[in-house]
C-alpha positions as a printed Julia matrix, in Angstrom:
233×3 Matrix{Float64}:
  -8.1     6.38  32.44
  -9.11    8.11  29.8
 -10.49    6.19  26.26
 -11.78    2.49  25.68
 -10.97   -0.73  27.11
  -9.9    -3.03  24.68
  -9.35   -6.71  25.05
  -7.47   -9.08  23.16
  -7.85  -13.13  23.13
  -5.01  -14.9   21.55
  -4.22  -18.89  21.65
  -0.6   -18.3   21.43
   2.3   -16.15  22.01
   2.5   -14.41  18.91
  -0.65  -14.69  17.58
  -1.66  -11.37  19.52
   0.6    -9.35  17.25
   0.3   -11.62  13.86
  -3.36  -10.55  14.21
  -4.38   -7.49  15.82
  -0.4    -5.74  16.49
  -1.09   -2.7   14.31
  -4.49   -2.04  15.96
  -3.72   -2.6   19.63
  -0.64   -0.09  18.94
  -3.43    2.44  17.49
  -5.59    1.53  20.41
  -2.79    2.27  22.67
  -1.74    5.72  21.19
  -5.51    6.74  21.49
  -5.76    6.53  24.88
  -7.15    3.15  24.87
  -6.56    0.38  27.52
  -5.57   -2.45  25.97
  -5.47   -5.75  27.68
  -3.92   -9.24  26.5
  -4.95  -13.26  27.36
  -2.34  -15.75  26.07
  -4.51  -18.61  26.82
  -1.58  -21.6   25.8
   2.06  -21.53  26.53
   2.79  -22.33  22.71
   5.72  -24.88  23.45
   4.57  -28.95  24.21
   3.33  -29.62  20.95
   6.31  -28.87  19.78
   8.33  -32.07  20.34
   6.18  -34.85  21.8
   9.08  -36.12  24.05
  10.05  -33.07  25.04
  11.23  -33.19  29.05
   9.76  -30.33  31.63
  13.87  -29.25  32.28
  13.82  -28.42  27.97
  10.05  -27.23  28.11
  10.57  -24.77  30.94
  13.42  -22.71  29.02
  11.3   -22.49  26.06
   8.03  -21.21  27.86
   9.91  -18.28  29.66
  11.15  -17.3   26.27
   7.78  -17.32  24.7
   7.04  -15.4   27.64
   9.56  -13.0   28.05
   8.86  -12.23  23.68
   5.5   -11.84  24.8
   6.17   -9.18  27.01
   8.57   -7.29  25.02
   6.38   -7.28  22.61
   3.36   -5.62  24.22
   5.76   -3.04  25.55
   6.81   -2.39  21.5
   3.15   -2.13  21.02
   2.46   -0.03  24.24
  -0.17   -2.3   25.22
  -0.68   -4.22  28.94
   1.27   -6.91  30.2
  -0.18  -10.36  28.49
  -2.06  -12.5   31.02
  -1.12  -16.49  30.26
  -3.33  -18.72  31.07
  -0.68  -21.39  30.44
  -2.87  -24.12  29.59
  -1.74  -26.78  27.15
  -0.58  -26.47  23.43
  -2.71  -27.8   20.62
  -4.39  -30.0   23.72
  -7.22  -27.15  24.6
  -9.55  -29.85  23.11
  -8.42  -32.17  25.83
  -9.79  -29.72  28.42
 -13.44  -29.24  29.5
 -14.61  -25.86  27.32
 -16.81  -24.7   30.39
 -13.48  -24.2   31.88
 -11.75  -22.17  28.66
 -14.17  -20.14  29.32
 -14.37  -19.39  32.84
 -11.04  -18.06  32.48
 -11.84  -15.43  30.13
 -15.36  -14.45  32.22
 -12.99  -14.0   34.93
 -10.87  -11.63  32.67
 -14.03   -9.79  30.83
 -15.51   -9.19  34.45
 -12.6    -7.78  36.01
 -11.57   -5.12  32.9
 -15.23   -4.82  31.12
 -13.9    -4.18  27.48
 -15.69   -2.4   25.62
 -13.77   -3.88  22.25
 -12.85   -7.5   22.3
 -10.56   -8.8   19.52
 -10.23  -12.86  19.03
  -9.5   -15.54  16.23
 -12.09  -16.24  13.57
 -13.75  -19.28  14.08
 -12.65  -20.81  10.69
  -8.71  -21.23  11.01
  -7.21  -24.14  10.66
  -5.78  -24.55  13.87
  -7.58  -26.18  16.2
  -6.9   -24.26  19.67
  -7.86  -20.74  17.83
 -11.07  -21.83  16.9
 -11.87  -23.32  20.7
 -10.73  -19.88  21.84
 -13.07  -18.21  19.73
 -16.18  -20.6   20.45
 -14.68  -19.88  24.29
 -14.44  -15.79  23.49
 -17.79  -15.37  22.09
 -19.38  -17.78  24.62
 -17.94  -15.61  27.23
 -18.86  -12.63  25.66
 -22.47  -13.59  25.13
 -25.07  -10.55  25.15
 -26.58  -10.54  28.78
 -28.29   -7.43  29.63
 -25.4    -6.09  32.13
 -22.47   -7.1   29.48
 -19.59   -4.45  28.77
 -18.86   -5.53  25.16
 -20.38   -3.59  21.97
 -17.96   -4.74  19.67
 -16.35   -7.95  18.57
 -13.78   -8.67  16.09
 -12.21  -11.8   14.7
  -8.75  -11.59  13.34
  -7.05  -13.11  10.69
  -3.74  -15.05  12.04
  -1.32  -15.57   8.7
   0.29  -18.97   8.46
  -3.6   -20.42  10.07
  -6.26  -18.86   8.42
  -5.57  -18.58   5.15
  -4.65  -22.78   5.0
  -8.45  -23.38   5.94
 -10.13  -25.47   3.27
 -13.1   -23.42   2.18
 -15.37  -26.59   2.31
 -14.46  -27.52   6.2
 -15.2   -23.84   7.28
 -16.24  -20.37   6.7
 -13.51  -18.79   4.89
 -12.3   -15.39   6.27
 -14.07  -12.55   4.72
 -13.52   -9.46   6.12
 -15.81   -6.66   6.62
 -13.71   -4.16   8.88
 -10.51   -3.08   7.68
  -7.74   -0.68  10.38
  -5.37    1.8    8.94
  -2.22    0.71  10.36
   0.03    2.69   8.25
   1.65    4.1   10.89
   1.76    1.69  13.34
   3.11   -0.96  10.73
   6.48   -0.86  11.73
   6.22   -1.15  15.32
   4.25   -4.24  14.67
   7.08   -5.78  12.83
   9.32   -4.51  15.8
   7.4    -6.79  18.14
   6.85   -9.48  15.56
  10.34   -9.4   15.94
  10.78  -10.38  19.51
   9.1   -13.7   18.37
  12.42  -14.91  16.95
  11.8   -18.23  17.95
   8.26  -18.15  16.09
   8.9   -16.52  12.91
  10.11  -17.79   9.93
  12.08  -17.39   6.41
  10.31  -15.84   3.92
   8.14  -17.76   1.54
   7.07  -19.0    4.46
   3.93  -16.99   5.82
   4.88  -16.41   9.04
   7.71  -14.14   7.58
   8.47  -10.32   8.17
   8.19  -10.15   4.23
   4.39  -11.77   4.49
   3.31  -10.01   7.7
   3.89   -6.69   5.56
   2.68   -8.21   2.53
  -0.49   -8.83   3.62
  -0.95   -5.38   5.52
  -0.26   -3.86   2.45
  -2.73   -6.14   0.43
  -5.14   -5.52   3.51
  -4.7    -1.44   2.73
  -4.48   -1.53  -1.14
  -7.9    -3.38  -0.56
  -9.8    -0.47   0.99
  -7.2     2.6   -0.98
  -4.65    2.8    2.2
  -0.9     2.17   2.62
  -1.06   -0.62   5.29
  -4.23   -2.06   7.55
  -5.38   -5.34   9.25
  -8.82   -7.0    8.51
 -11.77   -7.96  10.57
 -15.01  -10.12  10.69
 -17.39   -8.37  13.02
 -19.14  -11.01  15.43
 -21.6    -8.65  17.1
 -21.57   -4.88  16.8
 -24.09   -2.88  19.06
 -24.61    1.26  18.7
 -26.64    3.89  20.46
 -27.79    6.65  17.72
 -28.54    9.88  18.98
């Protein structure tokens, strides 16, 4: 195996592409191994009256979209934890942490990507906290870099007086990977909306171009760094 091991931990199917799809593709192109965890199944909260007969095909459709998106980006097939959508707060936090720790111990990532801790979506915030806990800096940890991504239609909907706003400190040039990111999102037709909804292909492109323009590039994804460990010399 060549390159680094990268781990992306996303709350729901499509978050992994919305937040870090271009960067994931860039890592894969650079011969890094890109592993993906999708924590919640992303369906049960849509309709509290949804029966299992209706729910199972929807969960299956989302999984299929995630697998196709991974193929488009060049990442590994996602690992689905299958936890209940928008109900992570009903589960013991330590159980969520352990499920992520298991994968971290298995793949030994050097770089980890996850949600920003100030997102409006509670599942995103819980996954953020669980990832930071699972990747705590103990002496034998493999993790040297943790970056938090923005999830369009959640991160920017946060109220700045409620919790920290997303103020990016790192940028990855994805000008070469933007079209693949959009192609990966196209597999999530069930999740995407028409512009001017934030979760639309046009808005995703606009955000990438704006983040790029902020640092003098054609397109970029933006991140907040939680921890970076470097050895110099």
